[in-house]
Residue frames relative to the residue before (quaternion, step in Angstrom):
aa qw qx qy qz dx dy dz
X 1.0000 0.0000 0.0000 0.0000 0.00 0.00 0.00
X 0.6284 0.5314 -0.3458 0.4507 3.55 1.01 -0.72
X 0.6372 0.5280 -0.3282 0.4555 3.56 1.00 -0.78
X 0.6505 0.5188 -0.3080 0.4614 3.58 0.93 -0.86
X 0.6579 0.5066 -0.3153 0.4594 3.61 0.92 -0.79
X 0.6350 0.5319 -0.3303 0.4525 3.50 1.05 -0.76
X 0.6467 0.5155 -0.3143 0.4661 3.57 1.02 -0.82
X 0.6375 0.5313 -0.3246 0.4539 3.53 1.04 -0.83
X 0.6473 0.5212 -0.3114 0.4608 3.55 1.00 -0.84
X 0.6516 0.5104 -0.3130 0.4658 3.57 0.98 -0.83
X 0.6343 0.5317 -0.3259 0.4569 3.59 1.03 -0.77
X 0.6472 0.5186 -0.3196 0.4583 3.58 0.98 -0.82
X 0.6429 0.5198 -0.3212 0.4618 3.53 0.99 -0.86
X 0.6362 0.5380 -0.3239 0.4482 3.58 0.99 -0.84
X 0.6532 0.5160 -0.3108 0.4588 3.56 0.96 -0.89
X 0.6441 0.5226 -0.3188 0.4587 3.55 0.99 -0.86
X 0.6522 0.5197 -0.3097 0.4568 3.58 0.94 -0.91
X 0.6534 0.5096 -0.3108 0.4656 3.57 0.95 -0.94
X 0.6405 0.5356 -0.3222 0.4462 3.55 1.00 -0.88
X 0.6514 0.5175 -0.3096 0.4605 3.55 0.96 -0.93
X 0.6448 0.5210 -0.3157 0.4616 3.57 0.97 -0.90
X 0.6514 0.5161 -0.3139 0.4590 3.58 0.94 -0.91
X 0.6413 0.5253 -0.3199 0.4588 3.58 0.99 -0.86
X 0.6599 0.5119 -0.3072 0.4562 3.55 0.95 -0.92
X 0.6717 0.4952 -0.2971 0.4640 3.55 0.89 -0.97
X 0.6386 0.5245 -0.3258 0.4593 3.58 1.00 -0.86
X 0.6441 0.5237 -0.3175 0.4584 3.54 0.99 -0.82
X 0.6494 0.5171 -0.3105 0.4631 3.52 0.99 -0.87
X 0.6534 0.5143 -0.3143 0.4580 3.56 0.97 -0.89
X 0.6496 0.5150 -0.3142 0.4627 3.57 0.95 -0.91
X 0.6490 0.5243 -0.3101 0.4557 3.55 0.99 -0.88
X 0.6599 0.5050 -0.3026 0.4668 3.54 0.98 -0.90
X 0.6596 0.5048 -0.3116 0.4616 3.57 0.96 -0.88
X 0.6391 0.5286 -0.3175 0.4598 3.55 1.01 -0.81
X 0.6532 0.5129 -0.3006 0.4690 3.54 1.03 -0.91
X 0.6532 0.5110 -0.3124 0.4632 3.59 0.99 -0.86
X 0.6412 0.5283 -0.3199 0.4554 3.54 0.99 -0.85
X 0.6495 0.5110 -0.3136 0.4676 3.56 1.00 -0.85
X 0.6448 0.5227 -0.3167 0.4591 3.55 1.04 -0.86
X 0.6558 0.5048 -0.3059 0.4706 3.57 0.96 -0.89
X 0.6442 0.5217 -0.3204 0.4583 3.55 1.02 -0.83
X 0.6396 0.5157 -0.3208 0.4712 3.58 1.00 -0.85
X 0.6470 0.5255 -0.3156 0.4535 3.59 1.00 -0.84
X 0.6491 0.5135 -0.3116 0.4669 3.57 0.98 -0.85
X 0.6442 0.5224 -0.3210 0.4572 3.55 0.98 -0.83
X 0.6401 0.5178 -0.3233 0.4665 3.58 1.01 -0.78
X 0.6340 0.5230 -0.3245 0.4682 3.57 1.03 -0.81
X 0.6722 0.4952 -0.2988 0.4623 3.59 0.89 -0.96
X 0.6373 0.5278 -0.3250 0.4579 3.57 1.05 -0.81
X 0.6608 0.4986 -0.3042 0.4714 3.59 0.95 -0.89
X 0.6541 0.5178 -0.3173 0.4510 3.57 0.97 -0.84
X 0.6305 0.5192 -0.3422 0.4645 3.59 1.03 -0.71
X 0.6199 0.5312 -0.3358 0.4700 3.58 1.12 -0.66
X 0.6564 0.4987 -0.3103 0.4734 3.59 0.95 -0.85
X 0.6305 0.5329 -0.3308 0.4572 3.57 1.04 -0.73
X 0.6301 0.5163 -0.3318 0.4757 3.59 1.03 -0.74
X 0.6355 0.5129 -0.3280 0.4748 3.60 1.05 -0.74
X 0.6013 0.5452 -0.3554 0.4636 3.59 1.11 -0.61
X 0.6191 0.5339 -0.3362 0.4676 3.57 1.10 -0.67
X 0.6115 0.5337 -0.3446 0.4717 3.60 1.06 -0.71
X 0.6555 0.5077 -0.3087 0.4661 3.57 0.93 -0.90
X 0.6332 0.5252 -0.3248 0.4667 3.58 1.04 -0.76
X 0.6415 0.5166 -0.3200 0.4681 3.59 1.00 -0.80
X 0.6494 0.5124 -0.3117 0.4675 3.58 0.97 -0.88
X 0.6130 0.5497 -0.3446 0.4510 3.59 1.03 -0.77
X 0.6776 0.4877 -0.2998 0.4617 3.59 0.85 -0.92
X 0.6683 0.5092 -0.3081 0.4463 3.60 0.90 -0.92
X 0.7198 0.4423 -0.2495 0.4733 3.58 0.92 -0.89
X 0.6786 0.3877 -0.2980 0.5481 3.55 1.30 0.10
X 0.6695 -0.5925 0.2592 0.3654 3.51 1.07 1.05
X 0.4225 0.6560 -0.5126 0.3583 3.60 1.07 0.61
X 0.4609 -0.6774 0.4939 0.2910 3.59 -0.82 0.97
X 0.6357 -0.5716 0.3573 0.3761 3.56 -1.05 0.80
X 0.7329 0.4419 -0.2440 0.4561 3.58 0.83 -0.97
X 0.6891 0.4797 -0.2772 0.4670 3.59 1.27 -0.16
X 0.3588 0.7344 -0.5047 0.2780 3.60 1.20 0.28
X 0.4820 -0.6862 0.4543 0.3008 3.64 -0.75 0.97
X 0.2887 -0.7570 0.5637 0.1607 3.56 -1.10 0.75
X 0.2472 0.7977 -0.5108 0.2040 3.58 1.19 0.52
X 0.4114 -0.6790 0.5513 0.2566 3.55 -1.25 0.55
X 0.1597 -0.7975 0.5795 0.0513 3.56 -0.85 1.02
X 0.3416 -0.7237 0.5656 0.1992 3.57 -1.06 0.81
X 0.0864 0.7741 -0.6232 0.0703 3.53 -1.02 0.84
X 0.8174 -0.0402 -0.0174 0.5744 3.57 -0.46 1.20
X 0.7799 -0.2838 0.2327 0.5070 3.59 -0.83 -0.99
X 0.7181 0.4246 -0.2463 0.4933 3.59 1.28 0.06
X 0.3420 -0.7076 0.5738 0.2307 3.54 -1.35 -0.21
X 0.0725 -0.7707 0.6270 0.0877 3.54 -1.32 0.26
X 0.0311 0.7924 -0.6092 -0.0018 3.55 -1.25 0.38
X 0.4481 -0.6348 0.5552 0.2966 3.53 -1.33 0.38
X 0.3257 -0.7846 0.4981 0.1735 3.59 -0.50 1.18
X 0.7844 -0.1183 0.1159 0.5977 3.58 0.79 -1.06
X 0.0273 -0.7712 0.6347 0.0415 3.57 -1.30 0.35
X 0.1303 0.7878 -0.5892 0.1235 3.56 -0.94 0.91
X 0.5080 0.6380 -0.4844 0.3166 3.54 -1.23 0.55
X 0.3489 -0.7262 0.5547 0.2080 3.56 -1.31 0.34
X 0.7831 0.2619 -0.1566 0.5419 3.59 0.44 -1.16
X 0.7591 0.1185 -0.0868 0.6342 3.57 1.23 -0.59
X 0.2995 -0.7672 0.5458 0.1544 3.56 -1.06 0.75
X 0.1808 -0.7781 0.5965 0.0779 3.57 -0.58 1.20
X 0.0126 -0.8125 0.5820 -0.0306 3.57 -0.57 1.14
X 0.2028 -0.7320 0.6377 0.1279 3.52 -1.19 0.75
X 0.0738 -0.8228 0.5633 -0.0179 3.56 -0.74 1.07
X 0.1576 -0.7831 0.5961 0.0813 3.53 -1.26 0.42
X 0.0912 -0.7693 0.6308 0.0457 3.55 -1.08 0.87
X 0.0715 -0.8186 0.5698 -0.0112 3.61 -0.84 0.96
X 0.1327 0.7821 -0.5995 0.1062 3.55 -0.99 0.90
X 0.8524 -0.1054 0.0364 0.5108 3.59 -0.68 1.16
X 0.7648 -0.3825 0.1869 0.4836 3.56 0.86 0.98
X 0.6230 0.5113 -0.3513 0.4765 3.60 1.22 -0.13
X 0.1140 -0.8036 0.5841 0.0073 3.57 -0.85 1.03
X 0.0528 -0.7731 0.6319 0.0155 3.57 -0.97 0.92
X 0.0159 0.8025 -0.5923 0.0708 3.57 -0.59 1.18
X 0.2049 0.7654 -0.5989 0.1162 3.58 -0.95 0.86
X 0.3618 -0.7189 0.5585 0.2011 3.56 -1.34 0.30
X 0.0423 0.7900 -0.6099 0.0474 3.55 -1.16 0.66
X 0.4851 -0.6394 0.5106 0.3085 3.57 -1.32 0.29
X 0.1051 -0.7628 0.6361 0.0501 3.56 -0.95 0.94
X 0.1365 -0.8107 0.5673 0.0484 3.59 -0.67 1.10
X 0.5579 -0.6010 0.4606 0.3398 3.53 -1.23 0.54
X 0.4298 -0.6996 0.5082 0.2599 3.60 -0.80 1.01
X 0.4591 -0.6840 0.4934 0.2792 3.56 -0.96 0.86
X 0.2074 -0.7946 0.5616 0.1009 3.55 -0.86 0.99
X 0.5510 -0.6202 0.3942 0.3954 3.56 1.29 0.14
X 0.6448 -0.5425 0.3675 0.3936 3.59 -1.23 0.21
X 0.1244 -0.7725 0.6151 0.0972 3.54 -1.29 0.24
X 0.2192 0.7644 -0.5861 0.1552 3.55 -1.18 0.57
X 0.1868 -0.7766 0.5886 0.1245 3.55 -1.29 -0.09
X 0.0281 -0.7598 0.6492 0.0228 3.52 -1.33 0.39
X 0.0529 0.7871 -0.6138 0.0286 3.56 -1.00 0.80
X 0.1345 -0.7837 0.6049 0.0423 3.55 -0.95 0.96
X 0.0096 -0.8110 0.5834 -0.0427 3.56 -0.56 1.23
X 0.3701 -0.7530 0.4695 0.2750 3.59 1.31 0.11
X 0.1571 0.8499 -0.4940 0.0950 3.60 0.84 0.90
X 0.8153 0.1114 -0.0387 0.5669 3.59 1.11 -0.51
X 0.6662 -0.4867 0.3800 0.4183 3.52 -1.32 0.31
X 0.6220 0.5615 -0.3438 0.4239 3.59 0.99 -0.81
X 0.6783 0.4683 -0.2964 0.4825 3.58 0.92 -0.86
X 0.6402 0.5358 -0.3306 0.4401 3.55 0.98 -0.77
X 0.7031 0.4682 -0.2768 0.4581 3.59 0.88 -0.90
X 0.4908 0.6354 -0.4496 0.3915 3.60 1.24 0.03
X 0.5894 0.5592 -0.3676 0.4525 3.59 1.27 -0.30
X 0.2291 -0.7818 0.5725 0.0927 3.54 -1.01 0.90
X 0.4006 -0.7059 0.5319 0.2415 3.56 -0.97 0.86
X 0.2524 -0.7501 0.5933 0.1474 3.52 -0.87 0.98
X 0.7724 -0.2911 0.2355 0.5131 3.56 -1.17 -0.54
X 0.1138 -0.7858 0.6047 0.0629 3.57 -1.09 0.72
X 0.2421 -0.7260 0.6151 0.1897 3.53 -1.29 0.35
X 0.8165 0.0835 -0.1482 0.5518 3.55 -0.78 1.14
X 0.3351 -0.7664 0.5234 0.1623 3.56 -1.21 0.29
X 0.4777 0.6776 -0.4430 0.3410 3.57 1.25 0.22
X 0.7088 0.3738 -0.2793 0.5291 3.55 0.69 1.07
X 0.1241 -0.7815 0.6066 0.0764 3.53 -1.30 -0.04
X 0.2038 -0.7293 0.6262 0.1854 3.51 -1.32 0.06
X 0.1361 0.8003 -0.5698 0.1278 3.55 -1.07 0.65
X 0.5722 -0.5772 0.4633 0.3533 3.51 -1.35 -0.25
X 0.1358 -0.7903 0.5943 0.0610 3.55 -0.88 0.97
X 0.1760 -0.8153 0.5486 0.0572 3.56 -0.60 1.19
X 0.3832 0.7256 -0.4914 0.2919 3.59 1.23 0.17
X 0.5543 -0.6574 0.3961 0.3221 3.56 -0.81 1.00
X 0.6796 0.5058 -0.2969 0.4407 3.59 0.97 -0.83
X 0.7349 0.4033 -0.2238 0.4972 3.56 1.19 -0.39
X 0.5484 0.5093 -0.4547 0.4828 3.53 0.85 1.09
X 0.5276 -0.6538 0.4413 0.3154 3.53 -0.92 0.91
X 0.6109 -0.5717 0.4081 0.3652 3.54 -1.12 0.69
X 0.8122 0.2379 -0.1915 0.4971 3.55 -0.85 1.00
X 0.5617 0.5881 -0.4062 0.4166 3.60 1.23 -0.07
X 0.6567 -0.5419 0.3673 0.3744 3.55 -1.31 -0.05
X 0.7129 -0.5293 0.2535 0.3838 3.58 1.14 0.50
X 0.7365 0.3121 -0.2360 0.5518 3.59 1.20 0.12
X 0.0862 -0.7884 0.6059 0.0628 3.58 -1.25 0.27
X 0.4814 -0.6199 0.5263 0.3271 3.53 -1.34 0.20
X 0.1053 -0.7991 0.5908 0.0370 3.56 -0.91 0.91
X 0.0707 -0.7541 0.6524 0.0268 3.56 -1.09 0.85
X 0.0641 0.8325 -0.5476 0.0546 3.59 -0.77 0.87
X 0.2243 -0.7100 0.6484 0.1587 3.49 -1.38 0.45
X 0.0713 -0.8190 0.5691 -0.0135 3.56 -0.93 0.92
X 0.1133 -0.7742 0.6203 0.0550 3.54 -0.96 0.92
X 0.1583 -0.8058 0.5653 0.0781 3.58 -0.72 1.05
X 0.7170 0.3951 -0.2494 0.5173 3.55 1.28 -0.10
X 0.7271 -0.4297 0.3147 0.4332 3.53 -1.19 -0.59
X 0.6274 0.5323 -0.3368 0.4579 3.58 1.26 0.10
X 0.5488 -0.5993 0.4704 0.3441 3.53 -1.18 0.62
X 0.2268 -0.7618 0.5922 0.1322 3.56 -1.07 0.76
X 0.0630 -0.7839 0.6173 0.0201 3.55 -0.99 0.86
X 0.0616 -0.7792 0.6237 0.0033 3.53 -0.89 0.98
X 0.1245 0.8046 -0.5676 0.1224 3.59 -0.53 1.14
X 0.3106 0.7292 -0.5678 0.2221 3.52 -1.21 0.52
X 0.3792 -0.7085 0.5279 0.2748 3.54 -1.11 -0.59
X 0.1261 -0.7299 0.6619 0.1147 3.49 -1.32 0.45
X 0.0194 -0.8135 0.5810 -0.0192 3.58 -1.06 0.64
X 0.0555 -0.7796 0.6210 0.0599 3.52 -1.29 0.31
X 0.5236 -0.6189 0.4790 0.3366 3.56 -1.18 0.55
X 0.2606 -0.7322 0.6012 0.1860 3.56 -1.22 0.50
X 0.5334 -0.6908 0.3937 0.2886 3.55 -0.87 0.99
X 0.7500 0.2814 -0.1698 0.5740 3.60 1.16 -0.53
X 0.2226 -0.8195 0.5090 0.1408 3.63 0.17 1.22
X 0.4434 -0.6340 0.5564 0.3030 3.54 -1.25 0.52
X 0.0290 0.8224 -0.5580 0.1072 3.56 -0.14 1.36
X 0.0658 -0.8381 0.5416 -0.0009 3.59 -0.45 1.19
X 0.2643 0.7805 -0.5293 0.2020 3.60 1.06 0.60
X 0.7062 0.4321 -0.2681 0.4926 3.62 1.16 -0.46
X 0.7741 -0.2239 0.1546 0.5717 3.60 1.26 0.00
X 0.6131 -0.5709 0.3915 0.3806 3.56 -1.17 0.56
X 0.2655 -0.7636 0.5714 0.1410 3.56 -1.22 0.56
X 0.2892 -0.7049 0.6169 0.1974 3.53 -1.24 0.59
X 0.1168 -0.8363 0.5356 -0.0008 3.55 -0.49 1.24
X 0.1808 -0.7622 0.6157 0.0859 3.55 -0.97 0.96
X 0.0539 -0.8108 0.5828 -0.0093 3.57 -0.83 1.00
X 0.0581 0.7826 -0.6189 0.0342 3.55 -1.08 0.73
X 0.0283 -0.7871 0.6162 0.0025 3.57 -1.27 0.40
X 0.2532 -0.6959 0.6321 0.2282 3.50 -1.40 0.03
X 0.0566 0.8074 -0.5854 0.0473 3.60 -0.99 0.74
X 0.0807 -0.7750 0.6263 0.0252 3.50 -1.31 0.48
X 0.1555 -0.7643 0.6197 0.0878 3.55 -1.09 0.75
X 0.0426 -0.8069 0.5877 -0.0427 3.56 -0.86 1.02
X 0.4375 -0.6999 0.4848 0.2892 3.61 -0.86 0.90
X 0.1263 -0.8585 0.4938 0.0564 3.63 1.12 -0.48
X 0.3331 0.8020 -0.4555 0.1957 3.56 1.22 0.35
X 0.3133 -0.7457 0.5590 0.1825 3.51 -1.02 0.83
X 0.8339 0.1383 -0.0484 0.5320 3.59 0.97 -0.76
X 0.8016 0.1270 -0.0861 0.5779 3.60 1.22 -0.03
X 0.3942 -0.7114 0.5313 0.2372 3.55 -1.13 0.57
X 0.4659 -0.6903 0.4657 0.2992 3.61 -0.71 0.97
X 0.1700 -0.7694 0.6088 0.0924 3.53 -1.10 0.72
X 0.8472 -0.0855 0.0134 0.5242 3.57 -0.71 1.12
X 0.0335 0.8327 -0.5511 0.0418 3.60 0.66 1.05
X 0.3182 -0.7221 0.5814 0.1982 3.54 -1.09 0.75
X 0.1232 0.8167 -0.5448 0.1451 3.54 -0.28 1.25
X 0.0453 0.7935 -0.6041 0.0579 3.57 -1.00 0.81
X 0.0193 -0.7615 0.6478 -0.0064 3.53 -1.01 0.94
X 0.0152 -0.7622 0.6471 -0.0078 3.55 -0.92 1.01
X 0.0958 -0.7799 0.6161 0.0549 3.57 -0.96 0.82
X 0.0146 0.8233 -0.5602 0.0906 3.55 -0.71 1.13
X 0.4038 -0.6148 0.5998 0.3151 3.50 -1.39 0.26
X 0.0727 -0.8047 0.5884 0.0304 3.56 -0.98 0.80
X 0.3517 -0.6766 0.6049 0.2294 3.49 -1.35 0.42
X 0.3854 -0.7709 0.4552 0.2236 3.57 -0.39 1.21
X 0.6389 0.5118 -0.3388 0.4638 3.62 1.20 -0.34
X 0.4559 -0.7109 0.4328 0.3155 3.59 1.24 -0.24
X 0.4034 0.7345 -0.4665 0.2834 3.59 1.24 0.22
X 0.7983 0.2382 -0.0990 0.5442 3.58 0.97 -0.91
X 0.5519 -0.6017 0.4614 0.3471 3.53 -1.16 0.62
X 0.6033 -0.5609 0.4216 0.3789 3.57 -1.18 0.61
X 0.2468 -0.7558 0.5917 0.1333 3.55 -1.14 0.72
X 0.2754 -0.7974 0.5152 0.1512 3.58 -0.25 1.28
X 0.2334 -0.7843 0.5651 0.1054 3.55 -0.93 1.00
X 0.8001 -0.0818 0.0959 0.5865 3.57 0.99 -0.81
X 0.0220 -0.7788 0.6266 0.0186 3.56 -1.18 0.64
X 0.4301 -0.6968 0.5132 0.2573 3.55 -1.12 0.67
X 0.4283 0.7231 -0.4561 0.2927 3.58 1.28 -0.18
X 0.8511 0.0871 -0.1158 0.5046 3.55 -1.00 0.97
X 0.6108 0.4928 -0.3798 0.4897 3.56 1.14 0.62
X 0.4516 -0.7256 0.4656 0.2297 3.56 -1.19 0.52
X 0.3968 0.7402 -0.4659 0.2784 3.58 1.07 0.65
X 0.6844 0.4544 -0.2734 0.5005 3.61 1.27 -0.02
X 0.3251 0.8074 -0.4341 0.2324 3.56 0.93 0.91
X 0.5007 -0.7034 0.4017 0.3052 3.61 1.24 0.41
X 0.3794 0.7408 -0.4821 0.2736 3.57 1.00 0.72
X 0.3638 -0.7479 0.4751 0.2873 3.58 1.31 -0.10
X 0.5527 0.5698 -0.4051 0.4536 3.56 1.10 0.78
X 0.4569 -0.6894 0.4881 0.2787 3.54 -0.87 0.93
X 0.0903 -0.7738 0.6262 0.0325 3.55 -1.05 0.87
X 0.1576 -0.7478 0.6347 0.1146 3.53 -1.23 0.53
X 0.2579 -0.7919 0.5326 0.1508 3.60 -0.01 1.25
X 0.6212 -0.5322 0.4010 0.4124 3.60 -1.14 0.51
X 0.5313 -0.6453 0.4449 0.3215 3.56 -0.96 0.86
X 0.3152 -0.7376 0.5676 0.1858 3.54 -1.18 0.57
X 0.2163 -0.7512 0.6102 0.1292 3.55 -1.19 0.62
X 0.0296 -0.8127 0.5798 -0.0484 3.54 -0.68 1.14
X 0.3066 -0.7222 0.5863 0.2015 3.58 -1.02 0.79
X 0.2221 -0.7636 0.5944 0.1191 3.55 -0.74 1.09
X 0.4257 -0.7321 0.4614 0.2643 3.62 -0.52 1.13
X 0.6095 -0.5636 0.4160 0.3713 3.54 -1.24 0.48
X 0.8248 0.2329 -0.2063 0.4721 3.55 -1.29 0.61
X 0.5084 0.5751 -0.4738 0.4316 3.55 0.86 1.03
X 0.0862 -0.7589 0.6398 0.0853 3.55 -1.25 0.48
X 0.0232 -0.7814 0.6232 -0.0247 3.57 -0.65 1.17
X 0.0809 -0.8473 0.5249 -0.0121 3.55 -0.55 1.20
X 0.7603 0.2806 -0.1891 0.5546 3.60 1.22 0.24
X 0.2643 -0.7317 0.6041 0.1729 3.52 -1.31 0.41
X 0.1620 -0.8128 0.5588 0.0288 3.56 -0.93 0.96
X 0.1653 -0.7403 0.6435 0.1028 3.53 -1.17 0.77
X 0.1087 -0.7658 0.6314 0.0558 3.56 -0.67 1.11
X 0.0458 -0.8174 0.5741 -0.0140 3.57 -0.89 0.90
X 0.0084 0.7345 -0.6780 -0.0281 3.49 -1.31 0.52
X 0.0278 0.8177 -0.5649 0.1070 3.54 -0.21 1.36
X 0.0470 -0.8103 0.5841 -0.0062 3.58 -0.79 1.03
X 0.0584 -0.7784 0.6237 0.0408 3.54 -1.12 0.68
X 0.4664 -0.6675 0.4955 0.3024 3.61 -1.02 0.73
X 0.7699 -0.3771 0.2355 0.4578 3.56 -1.28 0.03
X 0.8703 0.0486 -0.0784 0.4837 3.52 -1.23 0.81
X 0.6193 0.5097 -0.3735 0.4659 3.54 0.79 1.01
X 0.2377 -0.7471 0.6009 0.1557 3.54 -1.33 0.10
X 0.1138 -0.7638 0.6328 0.0562 3.54 -1.06 0.81
X 0.1007 -0.8030 0.5872 0.0121 3.56 -0.85 1.03
X 0.1040 -0.7627 0.6356 0.0593 3.55 -1.11 0.76
X 0.1542 -0.7959 0.5837 0.0453 3.53 -0.80 1.09
X 0.1002 -0.7766 0.6206 0.0421 3.55 -1.04 0.89
X 0.0678 0.7892 -0.6061 0.0724 3.53 -1.07 0.78
X 0.8538 0.2123 -0.1332 0.4562 3.55 -1.36 0.30
X 0.1418 0.7679 -0.6035 0.1613 3.56 0.68 1.08
X 0.0124 0.8401 -0.5373 0.0742 3.58 -0.61 1.10
X 0.0586 -0.7798 0.6233 0.0030 3.56 -0.93 1.00
X 0.0547 0.7650 -0.6414 0.0197 3.55 -1.11 0.76
X 0.0879 0.8043 -0.5829 0.0756 3.56 -0.85 0.92
């Protein structure tokens, strides 16, 4: 009986020890689970906080969109926008030369509010110029530059047939004439100032150029053969600070074929670099005619938009 009691006592002690171990392990597991839950909760809060910050930045982008689409700073809508699991809105906006906006981003109870300056994006300069040679006064605004040889001239032609369709009825004419047995070549340039200079000090400009032109043999006693003709049109800086900016050239094109028919070559698009000022337009010409003949080139409707 004593032996049996001793075994019973040992069994009870074993059960108690196992119970204590189980309690300890359970406590450790609970502690670990609690710690993991806290860590996960902290991670979620960080995510929500970051998302609220991104939502506030979305509000800044929305404000910039309104300003760059001609909305006055004080008139930016304060509507609430949904994005993902959160929202954002522009709280206030004020200013004239600069727009101070206060924005807010919200996500799962986390709110991020801050203020920043939103400025109008530069769109570069803009302007236009068109030359239709409508009157003698406009025509005489052109200045003759250097010329080579004198077997030619330039002037204004008011003949109805020699004005581009839709123009005001006149055009500029440049011609070379040979009265003897030798080829005549007339080359040089003419230019005039434009009232609205192409000024890119505030940013580069995209310039569209177009024109109408016609070449006519106009021969009285002979037909020109393989005339050598060249027209270049450029923007120039009358102070000579910047290199000429070519807008169009007839080189390697078939618009100078003496068909006496008006042509409108495809418009050209030119990027004007930043920090340039062009205040004049120039026509360079090289017109040749064979013996006892005359070649005429007519220009009309020179048009610039930038």
